[in-house]
C-alpha positions as CSV (number, residue, x, y, z in Angstrom):
1,M,0.0,0.0,0.0
2,A,1.8,3.2,-1.2
3,G,2.1,6.0,1.3
4,T,1.5,3.9,4.3
5,S,3.6,1.7,6.5
6,R,3.1,-0.7,9.5
7,S,4.0,0.7,12.8
8,G,3.5,-0.2,16.4
9,R,2.9,-3.5,18.0
10,N,-0.6,-3.8,16.8
11,G,0.4,-3.3,13.2
12,S,-1.8,-0.2,12.7
13,L,-1.2,1.8,9.6
14,A,0.7,5.0,9.8
15,T,1.6,7.6,7.1
16,D,5.0,7.0,5.5
17,K,7.1,10.1,6.0
18,T,9.8,9.2,3.5
19,A,10.5,12.2,1.2
20,P,9.7,11.4,-2.5
21,D,13.4,12.1,-3.4
22,G,14.7,9.8,-0.6
23,G,16.1,12.8,1.3
24,P,15.5,13.6,5.0
25,V,12.0,14.4,6.2
26,R,11.8,17.6,8.2
27,P,11.1,16.8,11.8
28,D,9.1,19.0,14.2
29,M,11.3,21.5,16.0
30,P,11.2,24.9,17.6
31,K,10.9,27.8,15.1
32,D,14.4,29.2,15.5
33,V,15.9,25.7,15.0
34,G,13.6,25.1,12.0
35,Q,14.8,28.3,10.3
36,K,18.4,27.1,10.6
37,Y,17.4,23.6,9.4
38,D,15.7,25.0,6.3
39,E,18.6,27.4,5.6
40,V,21.1,24.5,5.8
41,V,19.0,22.1,3.7
42,S,18.4,24.8,1.0
43,Q,22.2,25.2,0.7
44,L,23.0,21.5,0.3
45,P,22.9,19.6,-3.0
46,A,19.9,17.4,-2.8
47,A,22.0,14.5,-4.3
48,I,24.0,14.1,-1.1
49,L,21.1,14.1,1.3
50,R,19.7,10.9,2.6
51,R,16.8,10.2,4.9
52,C,19.2,9.1,7.7
53,D,20.8,12.6,7.6
54,V,17.9,14.1,9.5
55,H,19.5,13.5,12.8
56,E,22.8,15.2,11.9
57,L,21.0,18.0,10.2
58,L,18.8,18.6,13.2
59,T,21.9,18.6,15.5
60,L,23.6,21.1,13.2
61,A,20.5,23.4,13.2
62,R,20.3,23.2,17.0
63,L,23.9,24.2,17.2
64,L,23.5,27.1,14.8
65,A,20.5,28.4,16.7
66,Q,22.4,28.0,20.0
67,S,25.4,29.9,18.6
68,D,23.1,32.8,17.8
69,K,21.9,33.0,21.4
70,V,25.4,32.7,22.8
71,A,26.7,35.3,20.4
72,D,24.0,37.7,21.7
73,A,25.0,36.9,25.3
74,M,28.6,37.7,24.4
75,A,27.7,41.0,22.7
76,S,25.9,42.1,26.0
77,D,28.9,41.1,28.1
78,P,32.1,40.7,26.0
79,L,34.3,40.1,29.1
80,D,32.4,37.0,30.1
81,H,35.0,34.4,29.4
82,R,32.8,31.5,30.3
83,T,30.3,32.5,27.6
84,G,33.2,33.0,25.2
85,R,34.5,29.5,25.8
86,A,31.0,28.1,25.3
87,F,30.7,30.0,22.0
88,L,34.0,28.6,20.8
89,N,33.0,25.1,21.8
90,I,29.7,25.5,19.8
91,V,31.6,26.8,16.8
92,D,34.0,23.9,16.9
93,R,31.1,21.4,16.9
94,I,29.4,23.3,14.0
95,H,32.6,23.1,11.9
96,K,32.9,19.4,12.5
97,L,29.3,18.7,11.5
98,S,29.5,21.2,8.6
99,A,32.4,19.2,7.2
100,A,30.2,16.1,6.9
101,F,27.9,18.0,4.5
102,G,30.5,19.8,2.5
103,L,29.7,23.3,3.8
104,T,33.3,24.6,3.3
105,P,35.3,24.9,0.1
106,A,37.8,22.3,1.3
107,D,35.1,19.9,2.3
108,R,33.2,20.3,-1.0
109,K,36.5,19.4,-2.8
110,R,37.0,16.4,-0.6
111,L,33.4,15.3,-1.2
112,S,33.7,16.1,-4.9
113,L,30.7,18.3,-4.9
114,E,32.2,21.2,-6.9
115,T,32.1,21.2,-10.6
116,E,35.2,22.2,-12.5
117,E,33.4,25.4,-13.5
118,E,32.8,26.3,-9.8
119,V,36.5,25.7,-9.0
120,D,37.5,27.9,-12.0
121,E,35.1,30.7,-10.8
122,I,36.5,30.5,-7.3
123,A,40.1,30.6,-8.6
124,E,39.3,33.6,-10.8
125,F,37.6,35.4,-7.8
126,I,40.7,34.8,-5.6
127,R,43.0,36.1,-8.3
128,S,41.0,39.3,-8.7
């Protein structure tokens, strides 16, 4: 039966939440996290996303939303070293997760996501 799947011990039918393209299905989340989630997903090539990526994407979105809040706290008290260390910890975790999705030029090259044309455009921009 298309669009349904068996779930639960009693075998009741539930809606199949698999995206038609096989990519991750957007889970429920707070609005600020959802905005970051949508932003990240919109920047990623659909060809690399899989349904199981939802957990890592959600964690990345939570970290991005958290970094905004901690950055605001740092702006209000720049001498709070504890907040500064927390921010650096969050940024480090963001960079590690970002690498998995090719969100930096080096990671895209490693993941072979850039086309030769994009590499040429970047090289031209750097030379300018």
